[in-house]
C-alpha positions as CSV (number, residue, x, y, z in Angstrom):
1,M,28.8,-20.0,-14.1
2,P,28.7,-23.8,-13.7
3,F,25.5,-25.1,-12.1
4,D,27.2,-26.3,-8.9
5,A,28.7,-22.9,-8.4
6,A,25.3,-21.2,-8.9
7,I,23.8,-23.5,-6.3
8,A,26.6,-22.7,-3.9
9,V,26.0,-18.9,-4.4
10,V,22.3,-19.3,-3.9
11,L,22.7,-21.3,-0.7
12,T,25.3,-18.8,0.6
13,M,22.9,-16.0,-0.1
14,L,20.0,-17.8,1.6
15,S,22.0,-18.7,4.7
16,G,23.3,-15.1,5.0
17,S,19.8,-13.7,4.7
18,G,18.3,-16.0,7.4
19,A,16.1,-17.8,4.9
20,L,17.3,-21.1,6.3
21,E,16.3,-20.3,9.9
22,T,14.0,-22.6,11.9
23,H,10.3,-22.2,12.4
24,A,11.0,-21.3,16.1
25,D,13.4,-18.6,14.9
26,R,10.6,-17.1,12.7
27,K,8.1,-17.3,15.6
28,E,10.5,-15.4,17.8
29,Q,11.1,-12.8,15.1
30,V,7.3,-12.2,14.9
31,R,7.0,-12.0,18.7
32,A,10.0,-9.6,18.9
33,A,8.6,-7.4,16.1
34,E,5.2,-7.2,17.8
35,A,6.8,-6.4,21.1
36,G,8.9,-3.6,19.5
37,F,5.8,-2.3,17.8
38,A,3.9,-2.2,21.1
39,R,6.9,-0.5,22.8
40,T,6.6,2.4,20.5
41,M,3.3,3.3,22.2
42,A,4.8,2.9,25.7
43,D,7.8,5.0,24.7
44,R,5.6,7.6,23.1
45,D,7.7,7.4,19.9
46,H,5.4,8.1,17.0
47,A,8.4,8.1,14.5
48,A,9.3,4.6,15.6
49,F,5.6,3.5,15.3
50,V,5.6,4.8,11.7
51,A,8.8,2.9,10.9
52,Y,6.9,-0.4,11.7
53,L,4.1,0.4,9.2
54,A,4.0,-1.1,5.7
55,E,3.3,1.2,2.8
56,D,0.0,-0.7,2.3
57,A,-1.0,-0.9,6.0
58,V,-4.7,-1.1,6.8
59,F,-5.9,-0.2,10.3
60,F,-9.5,-0.5,11.4
61,G,-10.7,1.9,14.2
62,R,-13.5,3.9,15.6
63,S,-13.1,6.5,13.0
64,G,-13.2,4.0,10.2
65,V,-10.6,2.4,8.0
66,Q,-7.2,4.0,7.4
67,R,-5.4,2.7,4.3
68,G,-1.8,3.3,3.6
69,K,1.2,4.2,5.8
70,A,0.6,8.0,5.7
71,A,-3.1,7.7,6.6
72,V,-2.5,5.3,9.5
73,A,0.4,7.5,10.8
74,A,-1.8,10.6,10.7
75,A,-4.7,8.8,12.4
76,W,-2.6,7.5,15.2
77,K,-0.5,10.6,15.8
78,P,-2.9,12.0,18.4
79,L,-2.5,8.8,20.5
80,F,1.2,9.7,20.9
81,E,0.7,13.3,22.1
82,A,-0.2,12.8,25.8
83,P,2.5,12.0,28.2
84,R,0.9,8.7,29.1
85,A,-0.1,6.0,26.6
86,P,-3.8,5.6,26.3
87,F,-3.4,1.8,26.2
88,A,-0.7,-0.9,26.2
89,W,-0.4,-4.4,24.8
90,E,2.1,-7.1,24.5
91,P,2.1,-10.3,22.4
92,P,1.1,-13.2,24.6
93,R,2.2,-15.6,21.9
94,S,3.2,-15.6,18.2
95,K,2.4,-17.7,15.2
96,C,3.8,-17.9,11.7
97,S,3.0,-20.1,8.8
98,T,5.0,-23.2,8.2
99,P,6.6,-23.3,4.7
100,A,5.2,-25.8,2.3
101,R,7.3,-28.9,1.8
102,S,8.5,-30.1,-1.5
103,Q,6.9,-33.3,-2.7
């Protein structure tokens, strides 16, 4: 594949994946993800909560540190059993890092 064609393929892949989005777009994605994560508690949806967890998640709580998706999911399961959520939150703002610029 000629070099110019390879560049075109890479740029097409990046634009299709959202890699060329703006910083504001990334901030909104972070805010929306956190709002969705919080909504799992309000909706009493433990399965949706678990779907947000990374395999290497680490949560700190009253009962200590839970490491890994399965441990966090098990520790938080009782919080989803009552008909009313024990607490609620929403992201008041979001931040994300700015990519380094080429020199």
